[in-house]
C-alpha positions as CSV (number, residue, x, y, z in Angstrom):
1,M,186.7,185.3,65.1
2,L,185.4,181.8,64.8
3,K,183.9,180.3,67.9
4,H,186.1,177.8,69.8
5,S,183.3,175.1,69.6
6,R,183.6,175.1,65.9
7,I,187.4,175.1,65.9
8,D,187.6,172.3,68.4
9,D,185.5,170.0,66.2
10,P,188.1,168.2,64.0
11,D,185.6,167.5,61.2
12,R,184.3,171.1,61.2
13,R,187.9,172.4,61.5
14,N,189.0,170.4,58.4
15,L,186.0,171.5,56.4
16,I,186.5,175.2,57.2
17,L,190.2,174.9,56.5
18,L,189.5,173.3,53.2
19,A,187.2,176.1,52.3
20,V,189.9,178.6,53.2
21,I,192.4,176.8,51.0
22,Y,189.9,176.9,48.1
23,L,189.4,180.6,48.6
24,G,193.2,181.0,48.6
25,F,193.3,179.7,45.0
26,V,190.3,181.8,44.0
27,S,192.4,184.8,45.2
28,L,195.4,183.5,43.2
29,G,193.3,183.4,40.0
30,L,191.9,186.9,40.2
31,P,195.1,188.8,39.3
32,D,196.3,186.2,36.8
33,A,193.5,186.7,34.2
34,V,192.5,190.4,34.4
35,L,195.5,192.0,32.6
36,G,194.5,190.6,29.2
37,V,191.2,192.4,29.3
38,A,192.5,195.6,30.9
39,W,195.6,195.9,28.7
40,P,194.0,197.4,25.5
41,R,192.9,200.4,27.6
42,M,195.9,200.4,30.0
43,R,198.5,200.7,27.2
44,L,196.7,203.7,25.7
45,D,196.7,205.5,29.1
46,F,200.4,204.9,29.6
47,V,201.3,205.2,25.9
48,R,202.9,201.8,25.8
49,P,203.5,199.4,22.9
50,I,201.4,196.2,22.9
51,E,204.3,193.9,23.9
52,S,204.8,195.8,27.2
53,A,202.1,193.5,28.7
54,G,204.7,190.8,28.4
55,L,207.1,192.8,30.5
56,L,204.5,192.9,33.4
57,V,204.0,189.1,33.0
58,T,207.7,188.5,33.1
59,I,208.3,190.6,36.2
60,T,205.4,189.0,38.0
61,T,206.6,185.5,37.1
62,V,210.3,186.1,38.0
63,C,209.2,187.3,41.4
64,S,206.9,184.3,41.7
65,I,209.8,182.0,40.9
66,F,211.8,183.6,43.7
67,S,209.0,183.3,46.3
68,S,208.1,179.7,45.3
69,V,211.7,178.5,45.4
70,S,212.1,180.2,48.8
71,Y,208.9,178.6,50.1
72,G,210.7,175.6,51.6
73,Y,212.9,177.9,53.7
74,I,210.0,180.2,54.7
75,S,207.7,177.3,55.5
76,A,210.2,176.0,58.1
77,R,209.6,179.2,60.1
78,L,206.0,180.2,59.3
79,S,202.9,178.1,58.9
80,C,201.1,177.8,55.5
81,G,198.3,179.9,56.9
82,V,200.6,182.8,57.8
83,I,202.2,182.7,54.4
84,L,198.7,182.7,52.8
85,A,197.6,185.7,54.8
86,V,200.7,187.8,54.2
87,S,200.7,186.9,50.5
88,G,197.0,188.0,50.3
89,L,198.1,191.3,51.8
90,L,200.8,191.8,49.2
91,T,198.5,191.0,46.2
92,M,195.7,193.2,47.6
93,S,198.1,196.1,48.0
94,A,199.4,195.7,44.5
95,M,195.9,195.7,43.0
96,F,194.9,198.8,45.0
97,G,198.2,200.4,43.8
98,Y,197.4,199.5,40.1
99,S,194.0,201.2,40.5
100,A,195.6,204.4,41.8
101,S,198.8,204.5,39.8
102,A,199.3,207.4,37.4
103,S,202.7,206.3,36.0
104,W,204.1,203.3,34.2
105,P,207.2,203.0,36.4
106,L,204.9,202.7,39.5
107,I,202.9,199.9,37.7
108,I,206.2,198.1,37.2
109,L,207.2,198.6,40.9
110,L,203.8,197.3,42.1
111,T,204.2,194.2,40.0
112,I,207.0,193.0,42.3
113,P,204.8,192.4,45.5
114,L,202.1,191.0,43.2
115,G,204.5,188.3,41.9
116,I,206.0,187.5,45.4
117,G,202.5,187.0,46.8
118,Q,201.3,184.8,44.0
119,G,204.3,182.6,44.0
120,S,204.0,181.9,47.7
121,V,200.3,181.0,47.6
122,D,200.8,178.7,44.6
123,A,203.7,176.8,46.1
124,G,202.3,176.6,49.6
125,L,198.7,175.5,48.8
126,N,199.8,173.0,46.1
127,S,202.3,171.5,48.6
128,Y,199.8,171.4,51.4
129,V,197.0,169.8,49.4
130,A,199.3,167.3,47.8
131,K,200.4,166.1,51.2
132,N,197.1,166.2,53.0
133,Y,194.2,165.8,50.6
134,S,193.1,163.6,47.7
135,S,193.6,164.0,43.9
136,R,190.0,165.0,43.7
137,H,190.7,168.0,45.9
138,M,193.7,168.8,43.8
139,N,191.5,169.1,40.7
140,W,189.0,171.2,42.7
141,L,191.7,173.4,44.0
142,H,192.7,174.3,40.5
143,C,189.0,174.7,39.6
144,C,188.9,177.4,42.3
145,W,191.8,179.1,40.6
146,G,189.6,179.1,37.5
147,I,186.8,180.7,39.4
148,G,189.1,183.6,40.2
149,A,190.4,183.7,36.6
150,T,186.9,183.7,35.2
151,G,185.5,186.4,37.6
152,A,188.3,188.9,37.1
153,P,187.7,189.5,33.4
154,L,184.0,189.7,34.0
155,I,184.6,192.4,36.7
156,M,186.9,194.3,34.4
157,T,184.6,193.9,31.4
158,S,181.6,195.2,33.5
159,A,183.6,198.2,34.6
160,L,184.6,199.0,31.0
161,G,181.1,198.4,29.7
162,L,179.7,200.9,32.2
163,G,182.1,203.5,30.8
164,L,184.4,203.4,33.8
165,S,188.2,203.2,33.6
166,W,190.2,200.0,33.9
167,R,191.3,201.5,37.3
168,A,187.7,200.9,38.6
169,G,188.0,197.2,37.6
170,Y,191.3,196.8,39.5
171,A,189.8,198.6,42.5
172,A,186.9,196.2,42.6
173,I,189.2,193.2,42.4
174,A,191.4,194.7,45.2
175,A,188.3,195.0,47.4
176,I,187.6,191.3,46.9
177,Q,191.2,190.5,47.7
178,A,190.9,192.6,50.9
179,S,187.9,190.5,52.1
180,F,189.8,187.3,51.4
181,T,192.9,188.5,53.2
182,T,190.8,189.5,56.2
183,L,189.4,185.9,56.3
184,F,192.9,184.4,56.0
185,F,194.1,186.4,59.1
186,M,190.9,185.5,61.0
187,T,191.4,181.7,60.4
188,L,195.1,181.4,61.2
189,K,194.3,179.2,64.2
190,L,192.8,176.5,62.0
191,W,196.2,175.7,60.4
192,P,198.0,172.8,62.2
193,K,201.7,173.4,63.1
194,E,202.3,169.9,61.8
195,D,200.5,167.6,59.4
196,I,198.5,165.8,62.0
197,V,195.9,164.3,59.8
198,S,196.3,162.9,56.3
199,H,193.4,163.0,53.8
200,S,195.4,161.7,50.8
201,D,194.1,158.8,48.7
202,E,196.9,156.5,49.8
203,P,198.4,156.1,53.2
204,A,201.7,157.8,53.9
205,N,204.8,155.6,54.0
206,A,205.8,155.2,57.6
207,G,209.3,154.0,56.8
208,R,212.3,156.2,56.7
209,C,214.4,154.4,54.1
210,T,215.2,156.2,50.8
211,P,214.7,153.9,47.9
212,P,216.8,154.1,44.7
213,K,215.6,156.3,41.9
214,P,213.2,154.6,39.6
215,K,214.1,153.6,36.1
216,N,214.0,156.5,33.6
217,F,213.9,158.9,36.6
218,F,216.0,161.7,35.1
219,R,214.2,161.4,31.7
220,N,210.8,161.6,33.4
221,A,211.8,164.4,35.7
222,A,213.3,166.4,32.9
223,A,210.2,165.8,30.7
224,G,207.9,166.8,33.5
225,C,209.8,170.1,34.0
226,L,209.8,170.8,30.2
227,F,206.1,170.0,30.1
228,Y,205.4,172.6,32.8
229,F,207.6,175.1,31.0
230,L,205.4,174.7,27.9
231,Y,201.8,174.1,29.1
232,P,201.3,177.0,31.5
233,G,202.9,179.3,29.0
234,L,200.4,178.2,26.4
235,E,197.5,178.7,28.9
236,I,198.5,182.2,29.9
237,T,199.3,183.1,26.3
238,T,195.8,182.3,25.4
239,G,194.3,184.3,28.2
240,L,196.6,187.3,27.8
241,W,196.6,187.8,24.1
242,G,193.2,186.3,23.2
243,A,191.3,189.6,23.7
244,S,193.8,191.5,21.6
245,L,193.4,188.9,18.8
246,L,189.6,189.1,18.9
247,I,189.5,192.9,19.0
248,D,192.3,193.8,16.5
249,V,192.0,190.9,14.0
250,M,188.4,189.9,14.1
251,N,187.0,193.4,15.0
252,M,185.1,192.1,18.0
253,P,183.8,194.8,20.4
254,I,185.9,195.0,23.5
255,K,183.0,194.1,25.7
256,T,182.3,190.9,23.7
257,A,186.0,190.1,23.6
258,G,186.1,190.4,27.4
259,L,183.1,188.1,27.8
260,T,184.8,185.6,25.4
261,I,187.9,185.5,27.5
262,S,185.8,185.0,30.6
263,L,184.1,182.1,28.8
264,F,187.5,180.6,28.2
265,W,188.4,180.7,31.9
266,G,184.9,179.6,32.8
267,S,185.1,176.6,30.5
268,L,188.5,175.7,32.1
269,T,186.9,176.0,35.6
270,A,183.9,173.8,34.6
271,G,186.2,171.3,33.1
272,R,188.2,170.9,36.3
273,L,185.1,170.6,38.3
274,I,183.9,167.8,36.0
275,T,187.3,166.1,36.1
276,G,187.4,166.0,39.8
277,A,183.8,164.8,40.1
278,F,183.5,162.2,37.3
279,L,186.8,161.5,35.6
280,S,189.1,160.6,38.4
281,R,188.8,156.9,37.7
282,F,190.6,157.4,34.4
283,A,194.4,157.3,34.2
284,D,196.0,160.7,34.4
285,R,197.9,160.3,31.2
286,A,194.7,159.5,29.3
287,I,193.1,162.6,30.7
288,V,196.1,164.8,29.7
289,R,196.0,163.3,26.2
290,G,192.3,163.9,25.8
291,G,192.6,167.4,27.1
292,L,195.4,168.4,24.8
293,A,193.6,166.9,21.8
294,T,190.5,168.9,22.6
295,A,192.5,172.1,22.9
296,V,194.2,171.5,19.6
297,V,190.8,171.2,17.9
298,G,189.8,174.6,19.4
299,I,193.0,176.2,18.3
300,L,192.6,174.9,14.7
301,V,189.1,176.3,14.6
302,L,190.4,179.7,15.8
303,I,193.1,179.7,13.1
304,F,190.8,179.0,10.2
305,T,187.6,180.9,11.2
306,K,186.9,184.6,10.5
307,N,183.5,184.4,12.3
308,P,183.6,186.0,15.8
309,A,180.9,183.8,17.0
310,V,182.8,180.7,16.0
311,A,185.9,182.1,17.6
312,T,184.0,182.4,20.8
313,I,183.1,178.7,20.6
314,A,186.7,177.9,19.9
315,F,187.8,179.6,23.1
316,A,185.2,177.6,25.1
317,V,186.5,174.4,23.5
318,M,190.1,175.4,24.4
319,G,189.1,176.0,28.0
320,L,187.5,172.6,28.3
321,G,190.6,171.0,26.8
322,F,193.1,172.8,29.0
323,A,191.1,172.2,32.1
324,P,192.5,168.8,33.3
325,V,196.0,169.1,31.9
326,Y,197.8,170.9,34.8
327,P,196.3,169.1,37.8
328,S,196.3,165.7,36.1
329,M,200.0,165.9,35.1
330,M,200.8,167.1,38.6
331,H,198.9,164.2,40.2
332,D,200.8,161.8,37.9
333,T,204.2,162.9,39.1
334,P,204.6,160.2,41.8
335,R,203.9,157.5,39.3
336,R,206.5,159.0,36.9
337,V,209.4,159.6,39.3
338,G,208.5,157.6,42.4
339,K,206.7,158.7,45.6
340,A,209.9,159.3,47.5
341,F,211.1,161.9,45.0
342,A,207.7,163.4,44.0
343,E,207.7,166.4,46.3
344,R,211.2,167.6,45.1
345,I,210.2,167.2,41.4
346,I,206.9,168.9,42.0
347,S,208.7,172.0,43.3
348,L,210.9,172.0,40.2
349,Q,207.8,171.6,38.0
350,V,206.2,174.6,39.7
351,G,209.4,176.6,39.1
352,S,209.4,175.5,35.5
353,A,205.8,176.6,35.1
354,F,206.6,180.1,36.4
355,T,209.6,180.2,34.0
356,G,207.4,179.3,31.0
357,V,204.8,181.8,31.9
358,S,207.5,184.5,32.1
359,I,209.0,183.7,28.7
360,L,206.3,182.3,26.3
361,P,203.6,185.0,26.5
362,A,206.3,187.7,26.3
363,L,207.8,186.0,23.3
364,T,204.4,185.7,21.6
365,G,203.8,189.4,22.1
366,Y,207.2,190.3,20.7
367,V,206.6,188.3,17.6
368,A,203.1,189.6,17.2
369,A,204.2,193.2,17.5
370,R,206.7,192.8,14.8
371,S,204.5,190.9,12.4
372,S,200.7,190.7,13.1
373,L,198.4,189.7,15.9
374,A,197.1,187.0,13.5
375,V,200.2,184.9,14.3
376,I,199.0,184.4,17.9
377,A,196.8,181.4,17.1
378,P,199.5,179.5,15.0
379,I,202.0,180.1,17.8
380,M,199.5,178.6,20.3
381,L,199.2,175.6,18.0
382,C,203.0,175.2,18.1
383,F,203.1,175.4,21.8
384,A,200.3,172.8,22.1
385,A,202.0,170.4,19.7
386,A,205.3,170.7,21.7
387,T,203.5,170.1,25.0
388,A,201.8,166.9,23.6
389,F,205.2,165.6,22.3
390,V,206.9,166.1,25.6
391,H,204.0,164.4,27.4
392,E,204.5,161.3,25.2
393,I,208.2,161.2,26.1
394,S,207.3,161.3,29.7
395,A,204.5,158.7,29.4
396,A,206.8,156.3,27.5
397,G,209.0,155.9,30.6
398,A,206.2,156.0,33.2
399,A,205.4,152.3,33.1
400,E,208.9,151.4,34.3
401,A,208.7,154.0,37.0
402,A,205.3,152.5,38.2
403,K,206.8,149.0,38.4
404,N,209.7,150.4,40.4
405,S,207.3,152.0,42.8
406,V,206.0,148.6,43.7
407,T,209.5,147.6,44.8
408,E,209.8,150.9,46.6
409,H,206.6,150.3,48.6
410,S,207.5,146.8,49.6
411,S,211.1,147.6,50.6
412,C,210.3,150.6,52.8
413,K,208.1,149.2,55.5
């Protein structure tokens, strides 16, 4: 256990707690990205069609929606730290179960606790950081998710490259999850029962009045939810089906394809680190536009190239483009809908994100299985274009919402 002298020092306590929060998002990223690399071998062992991976994603996401929507009820009774520790225990158990499973129905059953654990961590840590830390920390939080999403394919690729089964890759990831879960239980005392200290960029409003909804509130809220339905679906579609596209369409060796997907997640991680460190002075909407434009360039290259090396570069470009989109749009939510309503809308956006992840990758797999895996890249382009269009609808009404927020701040003293 941590020594009391360390825990009693507020600065040290906050620093250690922030590190635990970051590790929580690393643990969230590990299971998210590994299936795409493992699936080409998994489906052969279980004699499943290619689109069955979409079923696992759908089950995971439906369970995540349930746990994230339930987070408000659970958090009224348990601290965020307890929820993080229990969720880590659930995901660790699911990963160990994957590694030992000998039947497809058991894999499906194990996917349920995996989804429940992931949804709770996502909702809980996003909410906690949004309330207590700065936008820079929000970007770095999602950067930590990218660390997990980058490391998991590398672990799985290494296991396959050594001639081991995909089960060995899942066992290694489960062991890492076990170490994180142990740490989460050891540091439960670091979590405050109430939000005693605020580390956000702007002081919290001390007033208790509820201002009127800003102009264009419903349009901006709806556009934000639709944005989060589309964008995470695009991101996970890329990570899930990218390896299959490279292996089956471009004849890339499975080890190289796995490294390429790791490069994609690594580029996404680096991009979020850079955004938090150097680009926070730019407007969130400008960062989102630049990120989506960069990603579209990478997708277009992927569509028209037949060269595996160029395709690898395209995935790296897509990762850099995707990097700031999710956290920057999330951070822009108070400006679009008003600070008083931001937390409620953020919870709906997270639910929309899970819904998009449950539908769009599965839909992509269904279409690819009945036509050709070559359609994956054009489908990604359609998703990216739709995401950019919805973002512009939201941005068009954000100026009025920002003006209204001035009135909100002055009227709620």
